[in-house]
C-alpha positions as CSV (number, residue, x, y, z in Angstrom):
1,M,78.0,179.5,21.2
2,N,79.0,177.6,24.4
3,A,76.7,177.1,27.3
4,S,77.6,180.5,28.8
5,G,76.5,182.3,25.6
6,F,80.0,183.8,25.0
7,G,81.0,182.0,21.8
8,L,84.4,180.3,22.1
9,F,85.3,182.5,25.1
10,D,84.4,181.2,28.5
11,P,84.7,184.0,31.2
12,A,85.2,181.3,33.8
13,L,88.7,180.7,32.4
14,E,89.6,184.4,32.6
15,K,92.8,184.9,34.7
16,D,95.8,187.1,35.2
17,S,99.3,185.8,34.8
18,C,102.9,186.7,35.3
19,G,105.0,188.1,32.4
20,V,107.9,186.0,31.2
21,G,110.5,186.8,28.5
22,F,113.4,184.8,27.1
23,I,116.3,185.8,24.9
24,A,119.3,183.7,23.7
25,D,122.1,183.8,21.2
26,I,121.4,180.8,18.9
27,K,125.1,180.1,18.6
28,G,125.7,180.2,22.3
29,R,127.9,183.4,22.2
30,K,128.0,185.2,25.5
31,S,127.6,189.0,25.5
32,H,126.5,191.8,27.7
33,K,124.0,192.8,25.1
34,I,121.9,189.7,25.9
35,V,121.6,191.0,29.4
36,Q,120.8,194.5,28.3
37,D,118.1,193.3,25.9
38,A,116.6,191.0,28.6
39,L,116.2,194.0,31.0
40,T,114.5,195.9,28.1
41,I,112.2,192.9,27.6
42,L,111.4,193.0,31.4
43,V,110.5,196.7,31.3
44,N,108.2,196.0,28.4
45,L,106.5,193.4,30.6
46,E,105.6,195.9,33.2
47,H,101.9,195.7,32.3
48,R,102.0,192.0,33.4
49,G,103.0,193.0,37.0
50,A,100.9,194.1,39.9
51,V,101.3,196.8,42.5
52,G,99.8,197.6,45.8
53,A,98.8,200.8,47.6
54,D,102.5,201.8,47.4
55,P,102.9,202.5,43.6
56,R,106.7,201.7,43.9
57,A,106.1,198.3,45.5
58,G,105.8,195.5,43.0
59,D,104.9,191.8,43.2
60,G,108.5,190.8,42.2
61,A,110.8,190.7,39.2
62,G,114.0,188.8,38.4
63,I,116.5,187.6,35.8
64,L,118.2,184.3,35.3
65,V,121.5,184.2,33.4
66,Q,124.4,181.9,32.8
67,I,127.1,182.4,35.3
68,P,129.0,185.5,34.1
69,H,132.5,184.0,34.6
70,K,134.5,187.0,33.3
71,F,132.7,189.4,35.6
72,L,132.9,187.1,38.7
73,A,136.5,186.2,38.2
74,K,137.3,189.9,38.1
75,K,135.4,190.5,41.3
76,A,136.8,187.5,43.1
77,A,140.4,188.6,42.3
78,E,139.6,192.0,43.8
79,L,138.5,190.2,47.0
80,G,141.7,188.1,47.1
81,F,140.6,184.7,45.8
82,N,140.7,183.0,42.4
83,L,137.9,181.1,40.7
84,P,138.4,177.7,39.0
85,P,137.4,177.3,35.3
86,P,133.6,177.5,34.5
87,G,131.8,174.4,35.6
88,H,134.2,173.7,38.4
89,Y,132.7,176.2,40.8
90,A,129.2,177.3,41.9
91,V,127.7,180.6,42.9
92,G,125.1,180.9,45.6
93,A,123.0,184.0,45.6
94,L,121.6,184.5,49.1
95,F,119.2,186.8,51.0
96,L,120.7,187.0,54.5
97,P,119.5,188.5,57.8
98,H,120.6,191.9,59.1
99,D,121.3,190.4,62.6
100,E,125.1,190.0,62.5
101,A,125.3,187.0,64.9
102,W,122.6,185.1,63.0
103,R,124.2,186.0,59.7
104,K,127.5,184.6,60.9
105,D,125.8,181.4,61.9
106,V,124.3,181.1,58.4
107,M,127.7,181.6,56.8
108,D,129.4,179.2,59.2
109,T,126.8,176.6,58.3
110,Y,127.7,177.0,54.6
111,A,131.3,176.4,55.4
112,A,130.6,173.3,57.5
113,V,128.1,171.7,55.1
114,A,130.3,172.5,52.1
115,A,133.2,170.6,53.7
116,Q,130.9,167.7,54.5
117,E,129.9,167.5,50.9
118,G,133.5,167.6,49.7
119,M,133.4,171.2,48.4
120,T,135.7,174.1,49.1
121,L,134.2,177.4,50.2
122,L,136.3,179.9,48.2
123,G,134.9,183.1,49.5
124,W,132.0,185.5,49.9
125,R,131.0,188.6,48.0
126,D,128.8,191.5,49.1
127,V,126.4,192.2,46.2
128,P,126.2,196.0,45.6
129,T,122.7,197.4,45.6
130,D,120.9,200.7,45.1
131,N,117.5,200.9,46.8
132,S,116.7,204.5,45.8
133,T,113.9,203.4,43.5
134,L,112.2,201.0,46.0
135,G,108.8,201.8,47.6
136,E,108.9,202.8,51.3
137,T,106.8,199.7,52.2
138,V,109.4,197.4,50.6
139,K,112.6,198.8,52.2
140,P,111.9,197.4,55.7
141,T,112.1,193.9,54.3
142,E,115.3,194.4,52.3
143,P,117.8,191.7,53.1
144,V,121.6,191.6,53.1
145,H,122.7,190.4,49.7
146,K,125.7,188.0,49.4
147,Q,127.2,185.6,46.9
148,V,129.0,182.5,48.1
149,F,131.5,180.7,45.9
150,L,132.0,176.9,46.2
151,A,134.5,174.8,44.3
152,R,133.6,171.2,43.5
153,G,135.5,168.4,45.0
154,P,138.1,166.2,43.1
155,T,135.8,163.2,43.0
156,V,133.0,165.1,41.1
157,T,133.5,164.4,37.4
158,S,130.7,166.3,35.8
159,E,128.5,169.4,36.0
160,D,125.4,167.2,36.3
161,E,126.8,165.5,39.4
162,F,127.9,168.8,40.8
163,E,124.4,170.3,40.4
164,R,122.9,167.3,42.2
165,R,125.4,167.8,45.1
166,L,124.6,171.5,45.2
167,Y,120.9,170.6,45.5
168,I,121.6,168.4,48.5
169,L,123.8,171.1,50.0
170,R,121.0,173.7,49.7
171,K,118.4,171.4,51.2
172,T,120.7,170.4,54.0
173,I,121.5,173.9,54.9
174,S,117.9,175.1,54.7
175,G,116.9,172.2,57.0
176,I,119.5,173.1,59.6
177,L,118.8,176.9,59.5
178,Y,115.0,176.6,59.5
179,G,115.3,174.1,62.3
180,K,116.9,176.8,64.4
181,R,114.6,179.6,63.3
182,G,111.3,179.1,61.5
183,R,111.2,179.8,57.8
184,S,109.0,182.9,58.3
185,V,111.4,184.5,60.8
186,A,114.8,183.2,59.6
187,H,115.3,186.1,57.1
188,Y,117.3,183.6,55.1
189,Y,116.5,182.6,51.5
190,P,118.7,180.8,48.9
191,V,117.8,182.6,45.6
192,S,120.0,180.2,43.5
193,I,122.9,177.9,44.0
194,S,124.3,176.5,40.7
195,C,127.4,175.9,38.7
196,R,125.5,177.0,35.6
197,T,123.1,179.8,36.3
198,L,122.7,182.8,38.5
199,I,119.6,184.7,39.6
200,Y,119.0,188.3,40.6
201,K,115.6,189.1,41.9
202,G,113.4,190.8,44.5
203,M,110.1,192.5,45.2
204,F,110.6,194.8,42.3
205,L,108.6,196.5,39.6
206,A,110.0,195.8,36.1
207,D,112.1,198.9,35.9
208,Q,113.6,198.5,39.4
209,L,115.6,195.3,38.9
210,G,118.3,196.9,36.7
211,A,118.4,200.0,38.9
212,Y,118.8,198.0,42.1
213,Y,121.7,195.7,40.9
214,P,124.6,197.6,39.4
215,D,126.2,194.2,38.5
216,L,123.8,193.9,35.6
217,H,125.3,196.9,33.9
218,D,128.9,195.9,34.0
219,P,130.2,195.2,30.5
220,D,131.9,192.0,31.7
221,F,128.6,190.7,32.9
222,E,127.9,188.4,30.0
223,S,125.5,185.5,29.2
224,A,124.3,183.7,26.0
225,L,120.8,183.5,27.4
226,A,118.5,185.3,29.9
227,L,115.1,184.6,31.3
228,V,113.2,187.5,32.9
229,H,110.1,187.3,35.1
230,Q,107.6,190.0,36.2
231,R,105.4,188.5,39.0
232,F,101.7,188.9,39.2
233,S,100.2,187.5,42.4
234,T,97.6,189.6,44.3
235,N,96.6,186.8,46.6
236,T,99.8,186.5,48.6
237,S,101.5,188.7,51.2
238,G,104.9,189.7,49.7
239,S,108.3,190.4,51.1
240,L,111.6,191.0,49.3
241,S,112.5,187.4,49.7
242,S,109.4,186.2,47.9
243,G,109.9,188.0,44.7
């Protein structure tokens, strides 16, 4: 017995936690099945998430994968630009404002800072979404989803160096934008910017992530690993950008 009289269990340590799952091909072989299995894992973690008064409004869910080069190269070609080999370009997943003038300012800032950092902005992609499964309390906070593609400069000789420069780029851009409009009203959020990984997330329940992003069901969307997360946090005020 411990001092509280509950044997080895101390109720003072009782807590609720997020649900996390990870899957990988041990030989590093990329496949779409890894992504499918990760979404299945996420659905099986639904009991680790929390909901509010709106039963279709979750605390948040997401998936991290390796950059799906085959899929993105196909989509880039459809948009009229070509991607360099893997490791020589980065993808930024961004939540952007609905205000067109402010959104253009954000996009122009990316072009300017990328040039300052010796990178080339290759193009933008609108990420397709389907909000039919979202709760009505979540839809008003739904952002514009875009991906930005950045090629590393000729003086960058490794992925590690590229990642460091991308971190600087992200922090520089956030500083500029949040200096113009406060973080809480900017309606801008960089989900991920990397030459290695890509994140899809939002204020979802576990089953809503795959339904919201059709990209995740394309056979060419491949990864050798996937990390999924079902958020549990009842002590914060949520919006889609905080999932």
